[in-house]
N, C-alpha and C positions, 0 to 999 in steps of 0.2 A: 486865322481862326484856332481855336486853342481846341483840338479832339479830348473827350473825354476818355476815361481810360476805365475799357470793360474790365471789373475782375469778379463776377458771373459769368461761372464754367458750369455749363450740363457733363459734363467730364473732367474729373483733374489727376493726371497719369504722375505719378513719386513713386519716386522711390520707397522701400519698407522701411522706417523707421526701425521697427517692430519686432524682432524675429516672432511675433507672437500674435501679430498683427492678421489676422483672420481676409477678416474686410468680406464681414457675412452679407455687408448689405448690394458691396458692388458685386459679389455675385450671385444674390436673388437677383441682379437687374440683367446679370449675365443669361437665364434662368432656362429662355428662348436657345441657348447656346447650348446649354447642358442638353435639351430636347432632341438638337438636330446632332448629338455626334451620340446618343444613345440612339437615335435612330438609323447612325451610320453604321455603328460596330456590328447593334444587333443585322438589317440586312447583308451586310456586308458579312455578316461570318458565311454564311449557309448559302449565299448567290447564287453558285454556280455550281451548287448540288442538286443533286437528283432529289435526295429525299427533302430535304433543306431542315425547315425546322422541327421535323417529326424527329433529327438527330440530338433533340433535348432528352427524348424519351431516351431514345431506343440505348443512348453510352449510359445510365445510368441501369439499365434494364440488365445490357447486356457485361455491365463490370457485376453488380448485385448476382447474376446466374453463376459465372467467374466465382466469384465468394462462393458462393452456395454448394458450388464442387474442387476444391482445393480446399477451405479451409473449413467447410461444411461436412461435406462427404469423407475427402481425406484424409483432413490434419484432422478436424473431430472437435473442432475448437469450439465452446459451451456458447448459446447466445441465450443465456439465463433464460430456459426454459421457453422463450419466444419464437414464432415461426423464425426459419431463415432465413426467406425472401423482405421481409417486416424489419428483422432485426441490422440486416446487411444493410437494406435501401436506406433505413433513418439516417446511418451513419455516413448513407456515401452522400444523399444531400446539401447535411450540410458540409461536407470536407469537400464536393464540387463549389459551392459557394466560395466557403473562404481561398480552399487554392487558386482558383478561378481570377478572380476581387486578385487573391496577391500578387499574381503574376501581369496582368493588367495594367496594373500599376502600378510596378517595379518596370513598365517597360516603358514611362507616362513621358522623360524628356527623350531619350531619343529614339523613341516612332513618332515624335512630334515634332521633331526640332524642326523640319522646313516650316510650319504652322507659328510654332514659336518666333521663328524668325522674322515673318515678316511681317506683322500685324499684330497689336496689341489685343488681353480680352485676363482675364485673369485666370492666371494660368491650374490651380484651384478647382475649376471647372472642369477640366480635363480626369483627374482620378476620380473625381466622384461621379462623373457620367460613368467612369468603369461602371465603379460599385454598381451602380443601379441599373446598367447592363446584365450584369449578371444574376439580380436580383432578380431581373426575368425569368431566366434559366432558370434560377430556385424557386420561383413561383411554379411552374411549367413542371420543375421536376420533383415536387413539395404536395402537387396535385395527383399526381400518377400516386407518390404515396400514400395519400386517402382514400384514392381508387380502393387502394388493392388492401388498405386495409380494413375498410367497408363492405368490398368484398368478403374477405375472413368474417367480418362478422354475422353474417347475413348470408353465408353458405357456411362457413367451416366453420360453425361455431363457436369462436372463439370468440373469450370472453374477458379484454384487457382490462385491467384497474386503472381506469383513468385516473389520476389524481391532481389535485388543485392549482397542481404545480403546470396543469397545463394554460393557464390566464399566462405566464409568463413567458413564451413561446415569442412572444414579437419582442421583449427586452430581448431574450437572445441574438433572433435577428440582426439588434443593432450591437451587439457585439462585437460577435463576427464581420459584422460588414465593413464599423470602427477600427476589428482589431489589423481588418483585411487592408483599408485605405494606410493607417498609421503604420506598416510595415510594411507597403509598397511605394511607399511616397518616399521612406527613411532608403531601401533599395534603390530607385530610382535615384535622387537626390545622389548618391554615391559612385553608381552606374557610370554619371556625367560623366569621372574619374578614373573610377576602377572597372572597364568592359567587363574582364573576363569573372564578374562577380558578378553579370547576371547567366553562370551557368554553373557556379557554384549555386545559386539559388532555386536552382531548376530540380540540380541532384536532391538538393537538400527537401524542397519541398517533399518528394517521393518520400523523400525518408523518415519527416519527422510526423507523415500517413501515421508509422508503424508507431509512433510515438503517442498514439490517441487511441482510445477504443472504437477505431471505424470496425475490424474482425474481431475482436474478443470486447469481451465485457469486462471492468477492472475489479469483477467479482473472483475475476480466475486467478488473479496477480496475489499473490500468497505473501509475498515479503517484504512486508514494511517500509523497506526504506522504498526497492523499486516499483511501489508505490505510491507511493507520495509523488515519486521523480514522475511515472506518468501523472502526476493531480497534476505539479505545475506543469505542465501542457496548457496554455489557458484554453484551449479547445477541447481537450480532456471535461472538464464540466460542466460545457456548455451541450455534450452531446448527452451526455452521464446525464444533467434535468431532461434535456429531450424524450429519451428515452422511458424516464424514471416516469412522465406525465403522460406519454401515448400508451407505453406499455404497466406503468404502476412497477417494470421492476429495475432495476443497476440500482444506482444509490444517487441523492441528492441531499450534495454538502453545502451548506451557504455563507463557509470560509473559504469554502475554495470555489465557490464561481462569485463568492465578492471580491477575491481575491484577481479572478479571471478580470469582470469593470477592471480593477484598479487597475487594473495591467497594462489595460487595453488605454485606458488613461491619459495614463504613463507615455505609453506606444505614443499617442497619437500627438500626444504634444507634444514630443523631441519630434517626430516627423515632420509636421508644421512647421516649427522652429527649422530645420534643417533644408525642407523646402523651402521655406523664405528666401537663406542665406545662401542655397544656391543658384534659384532662379534670378536673382541677379547681373551674375555673369556665368551662366552654363552655356552662352554663347559661346563664348573662348575658349570651352575647353571639349563641347559634344561633336 
């Protein structure tokens, strides 16, 4: 009796011939796995701590208070006539989202080598889960910012000049998340072969913060060449647009905001291509 060959399979596992192949349908099919990774990372982060998730609030508050003392009271840096706590916190919540997402995503291959070498699943689910996990912490810290923002309006008679640019906040979040994802997977792909790059990134991310208007407004930079250099940091237009939307101060430049979006798209495309190339044989070099 001749057995009929069955060609219909539920799952077809094959190497990616196209470097830009996202296989989004496959990633969507593994959405439960993404949720599991998010739950794992979120719970494990502060599982054996006394204060637990309260550290999501304590960390930005302590950082903000430190900036208020060092950069506000001692260095006397301008805050564009905005309350110091709101000015610094507005920059910190976005910067924390970007830096935390970048650092977690940059460790994708080395941190998950054990799982990648045992079972198949779309590798892109891990960096996506990393960004989603840090987005949860962003929501908590952003809520803290809104609470203090409302308190200042109700009690301190603070009257911000809220602009229509506030509608762009979701877009700013998407750009920030996509930028950290793109840069993270590029670094993660390179660290499979060059391990010391991870230490360069950890040091570089601290320096990059001072190239963004976290502790100072761009209006404080009077040198035109230096001002353009700071604006070329893709995080700068995001933070400046957010502050302009919430406070009415700062600057909102459509050109640099568009540049930030295009830069993010380019980085994300390059990151996906490099990620797809490395994942084929990274177990041989990890």
